[in-house]
Each structure stands twice: as C-alpha cells, then as structure tokens.
LOKEVO-945585 format. One record per atom (N, C-alpha, C): residue in three letters; z, x, y. Coordinates in steps of 0.02 Angstrom, whole numbers. Last residue first. Layout:
LOKEVO-945585
   residuo        w        u        v
       ALA        Z        X        Y
...
This chain:
LOKEVO-945585
   residuo        w        u        v
       LYS      756     -285      104
       LYS      788     -328       53
       LYS      803     -397       78
       ILE      615     -194      125
       ILE      663     -236      160
       ILE      692     -284      108
       LYS      577      -28       84
       LYS      578      -98       62
       LYS      632     -136       98
       THR      497       79      193
       THR      561       62      163
       THR      562      -13      146
       TRP      384      205      212
       TRP      389      133      202
       TRP      453      119      164
       THR      339      327      323
       THR      390      309      273
       THR      393      233      271
       GLU      190      421      344
       GLU      232      364      361
       GLU      282      355      305
       LYS       99      559      406
       LYS      143      530      356
       LYS      181      471      386
       LEU      -60      640      423
       LEU       -5      600      450
       LEU       34      570      393
       THR     -155      777      453
       THR     -123      741      399
       THR      -62      706      429
       TYR     -298      777      561
       TYR     -227      788      550
       TYR     -203      749      489
       GLY     -429      737      583
       GLY     -417      806      562
       GLY     -344      823      549
       GLU     -418      601      612
       GLU     -441      647      664
       GLU     -425      720      647
       TYR     -312      586      479
       TYR     -337      550      537
       TYR     -355      601      590
       ARG     -265      566      311
       ARG     -296      610      362
       ARG     -325      566      417
       TYR     -104      516      247
       TYR     -175      508      256
       TYR     -200      556      310
       SER       34      456      150
       SER        1      509      188
       SER      -74      497      190
       VAL      187      378      131
       VAL      115      366      134
       VAL       84      422      176
       GLU      323      362       28
       GLU      292      403       80
       GLU      217      393       74
       ILE      436      231       -1
       ILE      371      260      -16
       ILE      349      302       43
       ILE      582      169      -68
       ILE      555      212      -14
       ILE      490      245      -38
       GLY      633      101     -178
       GLY      629       66     -114
       GLY      604      108      -56
       SER      692      240     -259
       SER      685      168     -264
       SER      686      137     -194
       LYS      603      377     -184
       LYS      658      350     -224
       LYS      651      275     -222
       LYS      468      401     -160
       LYS      517      454     -151
       LYS      581      438     -189
       MET      312      370     -218
       MET      379      341     -219
       MET      429      398     -215
       MET      171      389     -125
       MET      217      428     -167
       MET      286      396     -161
       LEU        0      364      -96
       LEU       66      333     -100
       LEU      109      375     -146
       LYS     -129      411       16
       LYS      -92      425      -46
       LYS      -23      393      -41
       ALA     -279      335       82
       ALA     -209      355       87
       ALA     -179      367       18
       ASP     -425      334      174
       ASP     -397      339      108
       ASP     -326      365      116
       VAL     -441      223      317
       VAL     -436      289      286
       VAL     -413      282      214
       GLU     -507      152      457
       GLU     -494      139      387
       GLU     -496      206      351
       TYR     -471       97      623
       TYR     -485      150      575
       TYR     -471      125      505
       SER     -509       42      788
       SER     -492       26      719
       SER     -514       82      673
       GLU     -435       70      948
       GLU     -488       86      900
       GLU     -463       67      830
       ASP     -329       59     1037
       ASP     -382        9     1039
       ASP     -443       25      995
       GLU     -240      160      989
       GLU     -271      164     1055
       GLU     -335      122     1058
       TRP     -268      114      828
       TRP     -235      165      868
       TRP     -274      171      933
       GLU     -247       13      685
       GLU     -274       22      752
       GLU     -233       74      789
       PHE     -292       28      509
       PHE     -244       24      565
       PHE     -281       31      631
       SER     -298       21      333
       SER     -330        5      397
       SER     -276        0      451
       TYR     -316      110      187
       TYR     -267       90      238
       TYR     -304       81      304
       ARG     -336      104       16
       ARG     -372      106       80
       ARG     -325       76      131
       CYS     -237      205      -97
       CYS     -260      143      -69
       CYS     -307      156      -11
       LYS     -143      270     -238
       LYS     -186      277     -180
       LYS     -209      208     -158
       GLY        9      338     -309
       GLY      -53      301     -311
       GLY      -94      314     -250
       LYS      163      351     -401
       LYS      114      374     -353
       LYS       50      333     -360
       GLU      252      266     -470
       GLU      276      329     -441
       GLU      228      356     -388
       GLY      184      154     -506
       GLY      257      148     -499
       GLY      288      210     -469
       ASN       51      176     -499
       ASN       81      177     -565
       ASN      157      172     -564
       PHE      -80      100     -413
       PHE      -11      125     -407
       PHE       21      120     -476
       THR     -212       67     -311
       THR     -195       87     -379
       THR     -127      122     -373
       ILE     -288      -47     -201
       ILE     -226      -13     -222
       ILE     -228        5     -296
       ASP     -377     -102     -105
       ASP     -400      -56     -158
       ASP     -342      -14     -185
       THR     -282     -108       50
       THR     -325     -136       -2
       THR     -341      -82      -54
       VAL     -191     -150      188
       VAL     -190     -107      129
       VAL     -229     -141       73
       ALA     -211     -242      292
       ALA     -206     -171      308
       ALA     -210     -125      247
       LYS     -247     -391      370
       LYS     -252     -356      307
       LYS     -256     -281      322
       GLU     -132     -458      482
       GLU     -193     -419      476
       GLU     -192     -384      408
       PHE      -45     -546      577
       PHE      -66     -556      508
       PHE     -134     -523      500
       ALA      103     -536      680
       ALA       32     -523      666
       ALA       17     -547      595
       GLU      221     -539      815
       GLU      199     -560      749
       GLU      124     -548      741
       GLN      305     -412      897
       GLN      248     -457      900
       GLN      228     -475      829
       LYS      443     -350      992
       LYS      413     -368      928
       LYS      357     -418      939
       ASN      489     -212     1089
       ASN      460     -280     1089
       ASN      425     -293     1023
       GLY      532      -83     1101
       GLY      570     -127     1058
       GLY      546     -199     1056
       SER      453        4     1167
       SER      506      -28     1207
       SER      549      -75     1165
       GLU      357       39     1073
       GLU      406       90     1093
       GLU      464       61     1133
       ASP      342     -115      973
       ASP      317      -60     1014
       ASP      374      -13     1035
       THR      322     -176      814
       THR      373     -164      865
       THR      349     -105      906
       TYR      235     -304      724
       TYR      234     -239      759
       TYR      295     -236      804
       GLU      207     -388      569
       GLU      247     -380      630
       GLU      238     -309      658
       VAL      124     -390      463
       VAL      149     -455      486
       VAL      191     -450      549
       ILE      -10     -321      382
       ILE       38     -308      436
       ILE       58     -376      463
       TYR      -24     -338      208
       TYR      -40     -366      273
       TYR       13     -345      324
       GLY      -96     -280       56
       GLY      -42     -276      105
       GLY      -66     -300      173
       ASN     -130     -350     -106
       ASN     -152     -324      -42
       ASN      -93     -323        5
       VAL     -169     -373     -274
       VAL     -117     -353     -227
       VAL     -148     -322     -165
       LYS     -249     -519     -329
       LYS     -256     -447     -318
       LYS     -203     -429     -266
       GLY     -205     -645     -335
       GLY     -252     -625     -386
       GLY     -264     -550     -385
       ASN     -125     -615     -222
       ASN     -169     -674     -223
       ASN     -225     -661     -274
       ASN       19     -551     -188
       ASN      -26     -551     -246
       ASN      -64     -617     -246
       ARG       63     -452      -46
       ARG       57     -516      -80
       ARG        8     -509     -139
       PHE      166     -357       57
       PHE      119     -356        2
       PHE      122     -424      -33
       GLU      182     -334      227
       GLU      200     -378      171
       GLU      146     -376      119
       ILE      244     -218      340
       ILE      188     -236      296
       ILE      215     -279      239
       VAL      293     -199      503
       VAL      313     -225      438
       VAL      249     -244      401
       SER      315      -55      610
       SER      284     -118      590
       SER      312     -140      523
       ASP      355       42      757
       ASP      356       28      685
       ASP      323      -39      673
       GLU      372      177      873
       GLU      342      114      852
       GLU      351      105      778
       ASP      409      298      909
       ASP      462      248      910
       ASP      435      180      890
       THR      347      440      814
       THR      340      384      861
       THR      401      339      858
       GLY      361      540      717
       GLY      346      560      786
       GLY      335      503      835
       GLU      300      454      575
       GLU      333      513      602
       GLU      312      525      674
       MET      313      279      568
       MET      269      337      572
       MET      306      394      605
       LYS      376      161      461
       LYS      395      206      515
       LYS      350      267      513
       VAL      381       -1      406
       VAL      339       57      412
       VAL      360       98      472
       LYS      463      -99      289
       LYS      464      -75      358
       LYS      427       -9      360
       TRP      394     -219      182
       TRP      411     -148      190
       TRP      410     -131      265
       ARG      413     -360       74
       ARG      405     -332      142
       ARG      431     -260      144
       GLY      318     -390      -79
       GLY      375     -399      -33
       GLY      360     -365       34
       ILE      256     -292     -211
       ILE      262     -359     -180
       ILE      325     -363     -139
       LEU      252     -177     -283
       LEU      248     -170     -210
       LEU      259     -237     -174
       SER      243     -212     -412
       SER      309     -188     -390
       SER      310     -177     -314
       THR      112     -238     -436
       THR      151     -295     -413
       THR      222     -273     -393
       GLU       73     -115     -486
       GLU       52     -132     -418
       GLU       92     -192     -392
       LYS      123     -127     -616
       LYS      152      -77     -571
       LYS      134      -93     -498
       GLN       41     -227     -669
       GLN      113     -239     -664
       GLN      145     -189     -616
       ALA      -84     -164     -668
       ALA      -74     -223     -627
       ALA        0     -237     -618
       PHE      -63      -63     -763
       PHE      -73      -45     -693
       PHE      -63     -105     -648
       VAL      -46     -144     -878
       VAL        6      -97     -858
       VAL       -1      -79     -784
       GLN     -170     -213     -886
       GLN     -108     -250     -874
       GLN      -52     -203     -850
       THR     -258     -108     -917
       THR     -266     -144     -854
       THR     -202     -182     -837
       PHE     -211      -77    -1046
       PHE     -210      -26     -993
       PHE     -214      -60     -924
       SER     -242     -196    -1114
       SER     -173     -174    -1107
       SER     -165     -124    -1051
       ALA     -382     -193    -1107
       ALA     -345     -249    -1077
       ALA     -272     -230    -1066
       LEU     -408      -77    -1181
       LEU     -427      -81    -1110
       LEU     -390     -137    -1075
       VAL     -360     -117    -1308
       VAL     -331      -59    -1274
       VAL     -347      -62    -1199
       ILE     -446     -225    -1335
       ILE     -373     -236    -1331
       ILE     -340     -178    -1293
       ALA     -571     -160    -1340
       ALA     -559     -213    -1291
       ALA     -484     -226    -1282
       ILE     -551      -75    -1450
       ILE     -563      -46    -1384
       ILE     -550      -99    -1330
       ILE     -539     -172    -1552
       ILE     -484     -126    -1538
       ILE     -491      -96    -1468
       LEU     -666     -232    -1546
       LEU     -606     -272    -1534
       LEU     -547     -227    -1517
       PHE     -748     -124    -1583
       PHE     -756     -155    -1518
       PHE     -694     -195    -1499
       LEU     -702     -106    -1716
       LEU     -694      -53    -1667
       LEU     -700      -80    -1596
       VAL     -744     -229    -1771
       VAL     -673     -211    -1770
       VAL     -660     -157    -1718
       ARG     -883     -216    -1757
       ARG     -849     -272    -1725
       ARG     -774     -258    -1719
       ASN     -911     -107    -1838
       ASN     -924     -103    -1766
       ASN     -887     -157    -1728
       MET     -876     -162    -1964
       MET     -841     -105    -1938
       MET     -850      -99    -1863
C-alpha cells in the first residue's frame, strides 16, 4: 500500500512539474523591452538550456544607437502562462541590480513586468517579436 501511494504521489509531482515547465517555455523567443518614461529599449531572448533563462541581446539608447550584448538578465522563472515571477538583473547608471519581478500576461504576446527599485515600483512592457 505504501509503495502504491508513493508511486501515485511521484506521478502527480512529475506531472505538476511538467505543466509549469511547459508554460515557462512559452516565453522562448525574443521580446522587445520598453521601460515606462524612457526612450531606451532592449531585446531579451529567452532560451531553454535545460532551464528557461532570459538574456539581453541588444540595447538601444536614447539617440537610437543599437548595441549588441549577451547578458543573463532573467532567472529563477516561474510562469503559468498568465502570471509569474522571476529574478531580473539590469544595469542603471553604471550600477548593477538584481530584483524580484512580477510577470503578468496582458494579452497574447505582451507581458507587463513590474519590480521595486530604489523604493519605486517600475514597469516595463515586453512585446514578443515575431
């Protein structure tokens, strides 16, 4: 009886893990990042290398100059297809920061990302690049 119960629990846990892993892979691809109140933007590319992570692959400054990059920026992702959370790393005025962020799917292909920085709640809009 104990062996059967253990097997059932193991199957349920494995199924639960698969469902969340599948939802996180829905982030795979490139997303244009626009921060409220600035003319700067960037592109984050989500890849699945056994675990889904996001990398900043391009910056555009206020003058429209583009610069290629490859920096891990989004880690520890949990996402159910509608909302989730992650650790978000970024640089601002030559300082590096790592914050907890919330992910909210606004509609297909658009995610709102919010986080606290220096006591302020900041929001970014991530739009899937097709």
